[in-house]
C-alpha positions as CSV (number, residue, x, y, z in Angstrom):
1,M,-18.7,89.5,-7.3
2,I,-15.9,87.3,-8.5
3,K,-13.9,88.4,-11.6
4,V,-11.7,85.9,-13.3
5,T,-9.3,87.1,-15.9
6,V,-7.3,84.8,-18.2
7,Q,-4.5,86.3,-20.2
8,L,-2.6,84.8,-23.1
9,V,0.7,86.6,-23.1
10,S,3.0,86.1,-26.1
11,A,6.7,86.3,-25.3
12,I,7.4,86.7,-29.0
13,N,4.6,89.0,-30.3
14,P,2.9,91.1,-27.7
15,S,0.3,92.3,-30.2
16,R,-1.1,88.8,-30.0
17,N,-1.9,89.1,-26.3
18,K,-5.5,88.3,-25.4
19,T,-7.7,88.5,-22.3
20,W,-10.8,86.6,-21.5
21,R,-13.1,87.2,-18.5
22,A,-15.6,85.5,-16.3
23,D,-17.9,87.4,-13.9
24,I,-19.6,85.3,-11.2
25,W,-22.0,86.8,-8.6
26,N,-24.3,85.5,-5.9
27,D,-27.9,86.1,-6.9
28,G,-29.2,85.6,-3.3
29,T,-31.8,83.1,-4.0
30,D,-30.6,80.0,-2.1
31,S,-29.1,81.9,0.8
32,V,-32.3,82.5,2.6
33,Q,-33.7,79.0,2.4
34,S,-30.4,77.4,3.5
35,Q,-29.7,80.0,6.2
36,G,-26.6,81.0,4.3
37,S,-25.0,77.6,3.9
38,Q,-25.8,77.4,0.1
39,G,-25.8,80.0,-2.6
40,S,-26.9,80.4,-6.2
41,Y,-24.5,82.1,-8.5
42,Q,-25.0,83.5,-12.0
43,Y,-22.1,83.8,-14.4
44,K,-21.1,85.4,-17.6
45,L,-18.1,84.3,-19.7
46,M,-16.7,86.7,-22.2
47,D,-14.4,86.1,-25.2
48,A,-11.2,88.0,-26.0
49,G,-13.3,90.6,-27.8
50,G,-15.4,91.3,-24.7
51,R,-18.5,89.6,-26.2
52,V,-20.6,87.4,-23.9
53,F,-20.5,83.8,-25.2
54,R,-21.9,81.9,-22.2
55,V,-24.3,82.8,-19.4
56,G,-25.7,80.4,-16.7
57,R,-26.4,79.7,-13.1
58,I,-25.0,77.4,-10.4
59,T,-27.6,76.5,-7.7
60,K,-27.2,75.1,-4.2
61,F,-23.5,75.7,-4.1
62,P,-22.2,74.7,-0.6
63,R,-20.4,78.0,0.0
64,K,-19.5,77.4,3.6
65,V,-17.5,74.2,2.9
66,R,-16.3,74.8,-0.7
67,G,-14.1,77.7,-2.0
68,V,-13.8,79.9,-5.0
69,W,-11.9,77.3,-7.0
70,D,-14.7,74.8,-6.6
71,L,-17.2,77.4,-7.7
72,L,-15.1,78.2,-10.8
73,F,-14.8,74.5,-11.5
74,R,-18.6,74.2,-11.5
75,V,-19.0,77.3,-13.6
76,L,-16.6,75.9,-16.3
77,L,-18.1,72.5,-16.1
78,N,-21.6,74.0,-16.6
79,A,-20.5,76.4,-19.3
80,V,-18.2,74.3,-21.5
81,G,-18.0,70.8,-19.9
82,S,-20.2,69.2,-22.5
83,R,-17.8,70.0,-25.3
84,N,-15.0,68.3,-23.3
85,G,-16.7,65.1,-22.6
86,D,-13.9,63.0,-24.2
87,W,-11.3,63.5,-21.5
88,T,-10.6,61.4,-18.4
89,R,-9.0,62.2,-15.1
90,E,-6.1,59.9,-15.9
91,E,-5.3,62.0,-19.0
92,I,-4.7,65.1,-17.0
93,A,-3.1,63.6,-13.9
């Protein structure tokens, strides 16, 4: 399992600190068919109150040639990418 924690840490008011979390785990469904070269991953994103606000699945992830950051990118794109459709690569470069 991969656990991703994002913390907002206020330098001025520590009572405003917040923590969000993502849990990502291999569900084992693509590993057998691909002889371990691909994996399917389920995910759960939680808000600062610990409530689940997105769940989903990434299929056929090339786990032997891509790393954890690539998997996290795909999770975020799958979970919240549609609400960020107005950005371009040039804007964030």
